[in-house]
N, C-alpha and C positions, 0 to 999 in steps of 0.2 A: 395163840397165842398167849405170849407172855407181858409183855406188855398191851396194853388196852387199848384200840384202834391203828397199831402199829403193825405194819409186814419187817419182822425179821427175817433181813439175808440168808440167801444160804450159803453166801462167804461174805469175807470182808481181806480184801488183799491188801495186806502192808505193804509187800516188798516183794520181790522175785521169789524170794524164797523163805518164805513166812507169811501167813493167813490166819484164819480166823473162821473156823465151820462149823454150823448149823449143826449143836447133838442131834442127834437121829433115834434118841434112842438105846443107842448102842456104844458100850464105853469098855467092855470086860479086858481091853489093854491100860488102864485107867487102872485098875487093880493093884497091881504090882508097886502103883504110885502111891499110894494109901496104905503101904505094907508099911513103907518107910515112919518107927515113930516121931523121928525130932521132926518129918514134915509134916505129921497130924497136930505135933507138940505146936509147933508153932501157926496151924492153923483153927485148931481148936481148943488149944489148951488143954488137952490130955494125952501123954505120950500111950495111947493103946491102937494097936494095928485096928483095922477096919474090917471088919468083914462084910461078903459077900450086899446083903441083907443095908449095913449101915452105904455099902455105898450104893446100893440103888435109891434107896427114899434121900440120902444128901441130890443127886443125882436131876429125883424129879421136886425136891422141895424147890433145887436154884432154878428148873427148866419150870416152873409157877410162877414162879416171881423175879424173873425173868428175862432178860436172850443171852438163852446158856451158848458155849459156843466150846468145843477143840481149838487151842491152843495146835499147830501143825506145822513142822518147816518142813521142806524141802530137803533129801537127800538121798541121791543119787537116782535125780528123775523120778522120785516117788517121794509123796507127803505120807509125811511120821504124825503119830500126835506124842506133841507133850509137853505140858495138862492143857487147863482150862482157867475158863474166866467166866465170869456172868455179867453183865449190863444195867442198869438199872439205875433210877436218878440219883435212889437213898443207899445205895451197897457195889462192889467192887467188884467182888472177891475172885483172887486170882492165883493160880500157883501153874510152879511152873514144879515140874512132876517130877520127870527124865532127869536125873540130878548133873550129867553131863552138859546141858543146857540156863544154870544155874547164874549169874554171876554172868551172866555176855550181856545183857544191855535189851534184852528180846523183852524184860516184864516192861520195861516204861514204853516201848516202841509198841505192843498192844494196848497198853493204860493211853499213851499221844492217841493211836487208830480209834478208840473207846470217846475220850473226850472228841474228837473230830462230830461223830456218828453223835452223840451228844446236843452239839453246836448245829447238827443238821437236824434234828429231831425240835430245834427252838429251844433248847434247858438252859436257861442264864446261869446255873452249876448244875458241881457232880460230887457225892457224896459219897465217904466209903463208913460202913455201920460202928466198926472195931479193927487198931492193930493194934495186936496185943504193947509194952514195953519194950520186951526184950526178942522183938520180931523187926529188928535193928534194919533188915536188908531190904526186909517191903518200907517199912518209915523212910529209908530213905529214897527208896523207890519212888513211890508216890510225892515226897519231897520234891525232887526231881524231874517228874511231871508238873509242880507247881500247888497239891495239896497242903493245906496247911490246918494244924490242930485247931478245930475247936468248941472240945469241949470231952474232956477228962473221963473216961469210962474208968470203971471199976479196977481191970485191965491192962488198960491203955490211955488209946485217944482216938475217937470219933475226929475224923479229917473229911473236908471239902476246899472244892478247887472252884474261883468262880472262870465259865467260859469266855 
């Protein structure tokens, strides 16, 4: 139970062709996403592909600090993982790992669905710990969902949205 006292749903249906599926400990398919050094730079601020130990450690950490989900898109009637997101009151790291799905508005749909989850849990605000200045796509995505910069960090901004 990553959020104390809160049961994490097995899935959150966003629409017919997009859903969030609770992390089940299996993430081999995600390894390819974190081989993209540009993606890792946007997320971690370094251009170094993950090894399997780093990937497993990241997912263990995220799963223990919030509700970890895989973002899945329906293709030809089957669900396909395309990214990951962690939901907590103070951070919401999101990655669209499959390049073909970036820039299609799915990140905004996921963030809005998790904002609804926050409202259901009675949260008044949600935060994002840090988005780097050079990650302009993420800054635009969160801004489109109502997140505003509230504090300057060393490399970017901490964001917050009122629910």
